[in-house]
N, C-alpha and C positions, 0 to 999 in steps of 0.2 A: 562523589555524590551518588546516592542510591537511585536506581531507576524509578522506584516508587515515588521519589520526591520530585521527579521532573516529568512525570507522565500525567495525562488528564484522564486516562481510562486504563483498565486492565490490559496487559500485554496478552494478545491472543492471535490465533491463526484466523485468517479470513475464511469466508464461505466459498465453497466450490460453485462456480457460476454455470449457468446454462448459456452456451454461446449462440450467436447468430451470425449469418453471413455479413450483414450490415445493420447498423443501428446508430443512434445518437449517443450511446453510452459506451465508453471504452473500459475494458477489463484489464487491470494491471495484473499480470501473471508473473510468476517467478522468473521466467526467461527475460523479462524486461530489466531485471537486476543483473546486469552483465558482469563478467569477470574483470574485464580490463577497461571498459568505457563507461562505467557508472550506469545510471538508469537510462534506458533507451525506450521511450514510449512508442517508437515506430514498430516495436515487436509486439505490441498489445493486440488483443482481439476485441470483438464486439459482444456486448451483453444482450441477451434476449430481453427486450424491454417489458415483456409480460411478467418478468420475475423481479422487476425493479423494487417492488414493495418489500422484498426480503432484506433489503439493505437500508438501514436507517441512515439519516443524514450524517450522524457522527461516525459512520464507517466510510464515508467518502474520503478519498485521498486529499490531504491538504499539504501545502507547502511546508517543508521541514519534517514531515513524517519520516521515521526511520524504518526501512524495510529490511527484513531478515529472511533469507531463503531457508527453508527447512524441509526435511523429508517427512515430517509428521510423526516420526518415532523418537524425537528428542535431539536429533543431530542438526546443528545449525550450520548454515553455509554463508554465502555472500551477504554482505551488509551494504546498503546504499541509503542515501538521503534523497528523498523525493523533492524535486524542485518544480513547482507548478508555474509555468511561464505563460500559459494561455487560458487559464481559468476554466478548462474543460473538466467536467466531472469524470473522475476515475473511480474504479472499484478495484479491490485487491483480493488475491487468492493467497498470497504469501503472508507470513507472520509480520506484524507491524507494531510499531510503538507510536502512540499519539503523544507527541511531546507537549508540554505546557508552553504555550506561546509566550508566557511572561518570563520564561527562563531563556537566557542567552544560548544560542546554538553553539557558541564556543565552549560552553560548559559541557555540553553533551558530546 
C-alpha cells in the first residue's frame, strides 16, 4: 500500500518550537523517539504557550501517528509509532505521518 493511500495529510516535518521551563503543553522532540525503547515521552520538553497558535489542532500528536527522525537534509532515522495513553496534548518537531484512522494499523 502506498503511503498516500493511508495518510490523512501531507507527510512533513514539524515546526521548531520555542521551549519553556514549565508549561501545560509538551513538545515531542526527536530524542523522544529512542533507538531501543520506542517512544519515551519522559524525554519531552515544554512548549512556550504564547506560541501555541502556531500549531493547528491537526498537528497535535494523535494515537497511531508514525514518527520519523530526520536531519532535515533528506536522511531518515528512527521510526516509532506514537501511542497516547493519557490524552495529553503533544506537539512534534520530528517528521510525522498522520495515518488514516479508518485504516488498520496492521496494514501500516
